[in-house]
C-alpha positions as CSV (number, residue, x, y, z in Angstrom):
1,X,-46.3,85.7,66.6
2,X,-46.2,82.2,68.2
3,X,-46.6,81.6,71.9
4,X,-43.5,80.6,73.9
5,X,-43.4,76.9,74.9
6,X,-44.7,76.3,78.3
7,X,-41.8,75.3,80.6
8,X,-42.9,72.8,83.3
9,X,-42.1,73.3,86.9
10,X,-38.8,71.6,87.0
11,X,-38.7,71.5,90.8
12,X,-41.5,68.9,90.6
13,X,-40.2,66.7,87.8
14,X,-39.6,63.7,90.2
15,X,-42.8,64.2,92.2
16,X,-45.3,61.3,92.1
17,X,-48.3,62.9,94.0
18,X,-51.6,61.3,93.1
19,X,-50.0,58.2,91.5
20,X,-50.5,54.7,92.6
21,X,-47.4,52.5,92.4
22,X,-47.3,48.7,92.9
23,X,-43.9,47.3,93.9
24,X,-43.8,43.6,93.5
25,X,-41.2,42.1,95.8
26,X,-41.2,45.2,98.0
27,X,-40.7,43.3,101.2
28,X,-36.9,43.3,101.0
29,X,-33.8,44.3,99.1
30,X,-34.1,46.5,96.1
31,X,-37.9,46.3,96.0
32,X,-38.1,47.6,99.6
33,X,-35.8,50.5,98.8
34,X,-37.8,51.3,95.7
35,X,-41.1,51.3,97.5
36,X,-39.9,53.6,100.2
37,X,-38.4,56.0,97.7
38,X,-41.5,56.2,95.6
39,X,-43.6,57.0,98.7
40,X,-41.0,59.6,99.7
41,X,-41.7,61.4,96.4
42,X,-45.5,61.4,97.0
43,X,-46.8,58.1,95.5
44,X,-49.3,55.8,97.1
45,X,-47.4,52.6,97.2
46,X,-48.7,49.0,97.4
47,X,-46.1,46.6,98.5
48,X,-47.1,43.3,96.8
49,X,-45.2,40.4,98.2
50,X,-45.7,36.7,99.0
51,X,-44.1,37.3,102.4
52,X,-46.7,39.4,104.1
53,X,-44.5,39.8,107.2
54,X,-41.7,41.3,105.1
55,X,-44.2,43.6,103.3
56,X,-45.6,44.8,106.7
57,X,-42.0,45.4,107.9
58,X,-41.4,47.7,104.9
59,X,-44.5,49.6,105.8
60,X,-43.2,49.9,109.4
61,X,-40.0,51.6,108.0
62,X,-42.0,54.4,106.3
63,X,-41.5,57.1,108.9
64,X,-37.8,56.4,109.7
65,X,-37.0,56.3,105.9
66,X,-38.7,59.6,105.3
67,X,-41.4,58.1,103.0
68,X,-44.4,59.6,104.8
69,X,-42.6,63.0,105.1
70,X,-42.7,63.2,101.3
71,X,-46.5,62.9,101.3
72,X,-46.7,59.2,100.3
73,X,-48.2,56.2,102.0
74,X,-47.5,52.5,101.9
75,X,-49.8,49.5,102.3
76,X,-49.0,45.7,102.1
77,X,-50.8,43.3,99.8
78,X,-50.3,39.5,99.6
79,X,-49.3,38.3,96.1
80,X,-48.0,35.0,94.8
81,X,-46.5,36.0,91.4
82,X,-46.3,32.3,90.4
83,X,-50.1,32.0,90.6
84,X,-51.8,33.6,87.6
85,X,-55.1,33.7,89.5
86,X,-53.4,35.6,92.3
87,X,-52.1,38.1,89.8
88,X,-55.5,38.6,88.2
89,X,-57.1,39.0,91.6
90,X,-54.5,41.8,92.4
91,X,-55.5,43.7,89.3
92,X,-59.1,43.7,90.5
93,X,-58.3,44.5,94.1
94,X,-55.8,47.2,93.6
95,X,-57.7,49.4,91.1
96,X,-55.9,51.9,88.9
97,X,-52.1,51.5,88.9
98,X,-49.9,54.2,87.4
99,X,-46.5,52.5,88.1
100,X,-45.6,48.8,88.2
101,X,-42.2,47.8,89.5
102,X,-41.2,44.1,89.1
103,X,-38.2,42.9,91.1
104,X,-38.6,39.2,92.0
105,X,-35.9,36.8,90.7
106,X,-34.1,33.6,91.7
107,X,-30.7,32.2,90.7
108,X,-29.5,28.6,90.9
109,X,-25.8,28.8,90.7
110,X,-24.7,25.8,88.7
111,X,-22.8,25.0,85.5
112,X,-25.2,24.2,82.7
113,X,-24.3,20.6,82.4
114,X,-25.1,20.1,86.1
115,X,-28.5,21.8,85.8
116,X,-31.7,19.8,86.2
117,X,-34.7,20.5,84.1
118,X,-36.7,21.3,87.3
119,X,-34.1,23.9,88.3
120,X,-34.2,25.4,84.8
121,X,-37.9,25.6,84.9
122,X,-37.9,27.2,88.3
123,X,-35.6,30.0,87.3
124,X,-37.4,30.7,84.1
125,X,-40.9,30.6,85.8
126,X,-40.0,33.4,88.2
127,X,-37.6,35.5,86.3
128,X,-39.5,35.5,83.0
129,X,-42.9,33.8,83.5
130,X,-43.9,36.0,86.5
131,X,-42.8,39.2,84.7
132,X,-44.9,38.1,81.7
133,X,-48.0,37.6,83.8
134,X,-47.6,40.8,85.8
135,X,-46.8,43.2,83.0
136,X,-49.6,41.9,80.8
137,X,-52.2,41.9,83.6
138,X,-51.4,45.5,84.8
139,X,-50.4,46.7,81.4
140,X,-53.9,46.3,80.0
141,X,-55.4,48.8,82.4
142,X,-52.6,51.2,81.8
143,X,-53.1,51.0,78.1
144,X,-56.9,51.6,78.5
145,X,-56.2,54.7,80.6
146,X,-53.6,56.0,78.3
147,X,-50.8,56.3,80.8
148,X,-48.4,54.3,83.0
149,X,-44.8,53.3,83.7
150,X,-43.6,49.7,83.9
151,X,-40.2,49.1,85.4
152,X,-38.6,45.6,85.3
153,X,-35.4,44.5,86.9
154,X,-32.8,43.0,84.7
155,X,-29.1,42.6,85.6
156,X,-25.6,43.1,84.5
157,X,-25.9,39.4,83.6
158,X,-28.0,40.5,80.6
159,X,-24.6,41.5,79.1
160,X,-21.9,39.6,80.9
161,X,-21.9,36.1,82.4
162,X,-19.6,33.7,84.2
163,X,-19.6,29.9,84.8
164,X,-22.6,29.0,86.9
165,X,-24.7,32.0,85.8
166,X,-26.0,30.7,82.4
167,X,-29.7,30.3,83.1
168,X,-30.0,33.4,85.2
169,X,-28.2,35.4,82.5
170,X,-30.4,34.0,79.9
171,X,-33.5,35.1,81.7
172,X,-32.2,38.6,82.4
173,X,-31.2,39.1,78.7
174,X,-34.6,37.7,77.7
175,X,-36.4,40.1,80.0
176,X,-34.7,43.1,78.4
177,X,-36.0,42.1,75.0
178,X,-39.4,41.3,76.4
179,X,-39.7,44.7,78.0
180,X,-38.4,46.4,74.9
181,X,-41.1,44.7,72.8
182,X,-43.7,45.6,75.4
183,X,-42.5,49.2,75.1
184,X,-43.0,49.2,71.4
185,X,-46.5,47.7,71.7
186,X,-47.7,49.9,74.5
187,X,-46.0,53.1,73.6
188,X,-48.8,54.3,71.3
189,X,-51.2,53.9,74.2
190,X,-49.1,56.2,76.4
191,X,-47.4,53.5,78.5
192,X,-43.6,53.6,79.0
193,X,-41.7,50.4,79.7
194,X,-38.1,50.3,80.9
195,X,-35.6,48.1,82.7
196,X,-33.1,48.7,85.5
197,X,-29.9,46.5,85.4
198,X,-28.2,46.4,88.8
199,X,-24.6,45.3,89.4
200,X,-23.7,43.3,92.5
201,X,-25.9,44.6,95.3
202,X,-26.0,43.5,98.9
203,X,-29.4,41.7,99.0
204,X,-30.7,38.3,100.1
205,X,-30.2,37.1,96.6
206,X,-26.5,37.7,96.8
207,X,-26.0,36.4,100.4
208,X,-24.2,33.2,99.2
209,X,-21.5,35.4,97.6
210,X,-21.1,37.7,100.6
211,X,-20.6,34.7,102.8
212,X,-17.4,33.8,101.0
213,X,-14.7,36.5,101.6
214,X,-12.6,35.9,98.5
215,X,-15.7,35.8,96.2
216,X,-17.1,38.9,97.8
217,X,-13.8,40.8,97.4
218,X,-13.4,39.7,93.7
219,X,-16.9,41.1,92.9
220,X,-16.1,44.4,94.7
221,X,-12.9,44.7,92.7
222,X,-14.7,44.3,89.4
223,X,-16.7,47.4,90.0
224,X,-14.9,50.7,89.0
225,X,-16.0,52.1,92.4
226,X,-14.4,49.1,94.2
227,X,-17.4,48.1,96.2
228,X,-20.8,46.4,96.2
229,X,-23.9,48.4,95.7
230,X,-26.6,49.1,98.3
231,X,-30.3,48.6,97.6
232,X,-31.1,52.3,98.1
233,X,-28.6,53.2,95.3
234,X,-31.1,51.6,92.9
235,X,-34.0,53.6,94.2
236,X,-33.2,56.8,92.2
237,X,-33.4,55.0,88.9
238,X,-36.8,53.7,89.8
239,X,-38.1,57.1,90.9
240,X,-36.7,58.6,87.7
241,X,-38.4,56.1,85.4
242,X,-41.7,56.4,87.3
243,X,-41.7,60.2,87.1
244,X,-42.3,62.8,84.5
245,X,-38.5,63.4,84.4
246,X,-38.5,60.3,82.2
247,X,-41.5,61.2,80.1
248,X,-39.5,60.6,76.9
249,X,-37.7,57.5,78.1
250,X,-39.1,54.1,77.0
251,X,-37.5,50.8,75.8
252,X,-34.3,51.6,77.7
253,X,-32.1,49.9,80.1
254,X,-30.4,51.9,82.9
255,X,-27.4,50.2,84.3
256,X,-26.7,50.9,87.9
257,X,-23.6,48.8,88.4
258,X,-20.8,50.9,89.7
259,X,-19.2,50.8,86.3
260,X,-19.0,46.9,86.1
261,X,-20.1,46.7,82.4
262,X,-17.8,49.6,81.4
263,X,-14.8,47.9,82.9
264,X,-12.8,45.2,81.3
265,X,-10.1,45.0,84.0
266,X,-7.4,47.3,85.2
267,X,-3.8,47.4,84.1
268,X,-1.5,47.9,87.1
269,X,2.0,48.7,85.9
270,X,4.8,46.6,87.5
271,X,6.6,48.3,90.3
């Protein structure tokens, strides 16, 4: 007679008690929402951001956002992701890290023939180069300890593009393949690696679009839900991928885009 399989406590699948999460770019936008949500589910969260004032502001939101009520805590840490020495110093300073969330990105909206090499290098350096440095630096410790979850932020632009989005789209598509390769290489060591791909979300990065009414409305209409996303609507995907609820999920991309990538336009019959 074989023993029955042990069923885990399903009420705690999303709990992160005792885990240390580092959210890079947690001072604003999606990173801020992710940091607060991870803390609300019990994690000890380090908000690593070049803008220390913004990181401190996120910490100040903890009580009102319910983060501390969930048993978690938040602290700020200054980090320049474009400085490899700063990244290595963070690995030493922050100790064991169970969850790494990488959100920083930049976009220079220009047609490819108008791009300068300096602009190209700037977008690639942050969107791909910084992710490369961060995930390698923190991933080593995770692999040595035999556990961890790395979550990178791609975009709907990894699948669909438009004039003026070429270099940004290239980096977001490249990030997906980089994270999938990292998942394949770190999986045997117990480390999971996944990506979240947002649609159009109301953040500082998309402020130039929001400022133009026609452009803003066109992007809202492209979503099946007929609106832009909010930063907190990405937080659930991050908590999921960080938690034991996603213990068999690696090398995946979760699209949180209001149906953007599923929708190829609507047919409206003539009246």
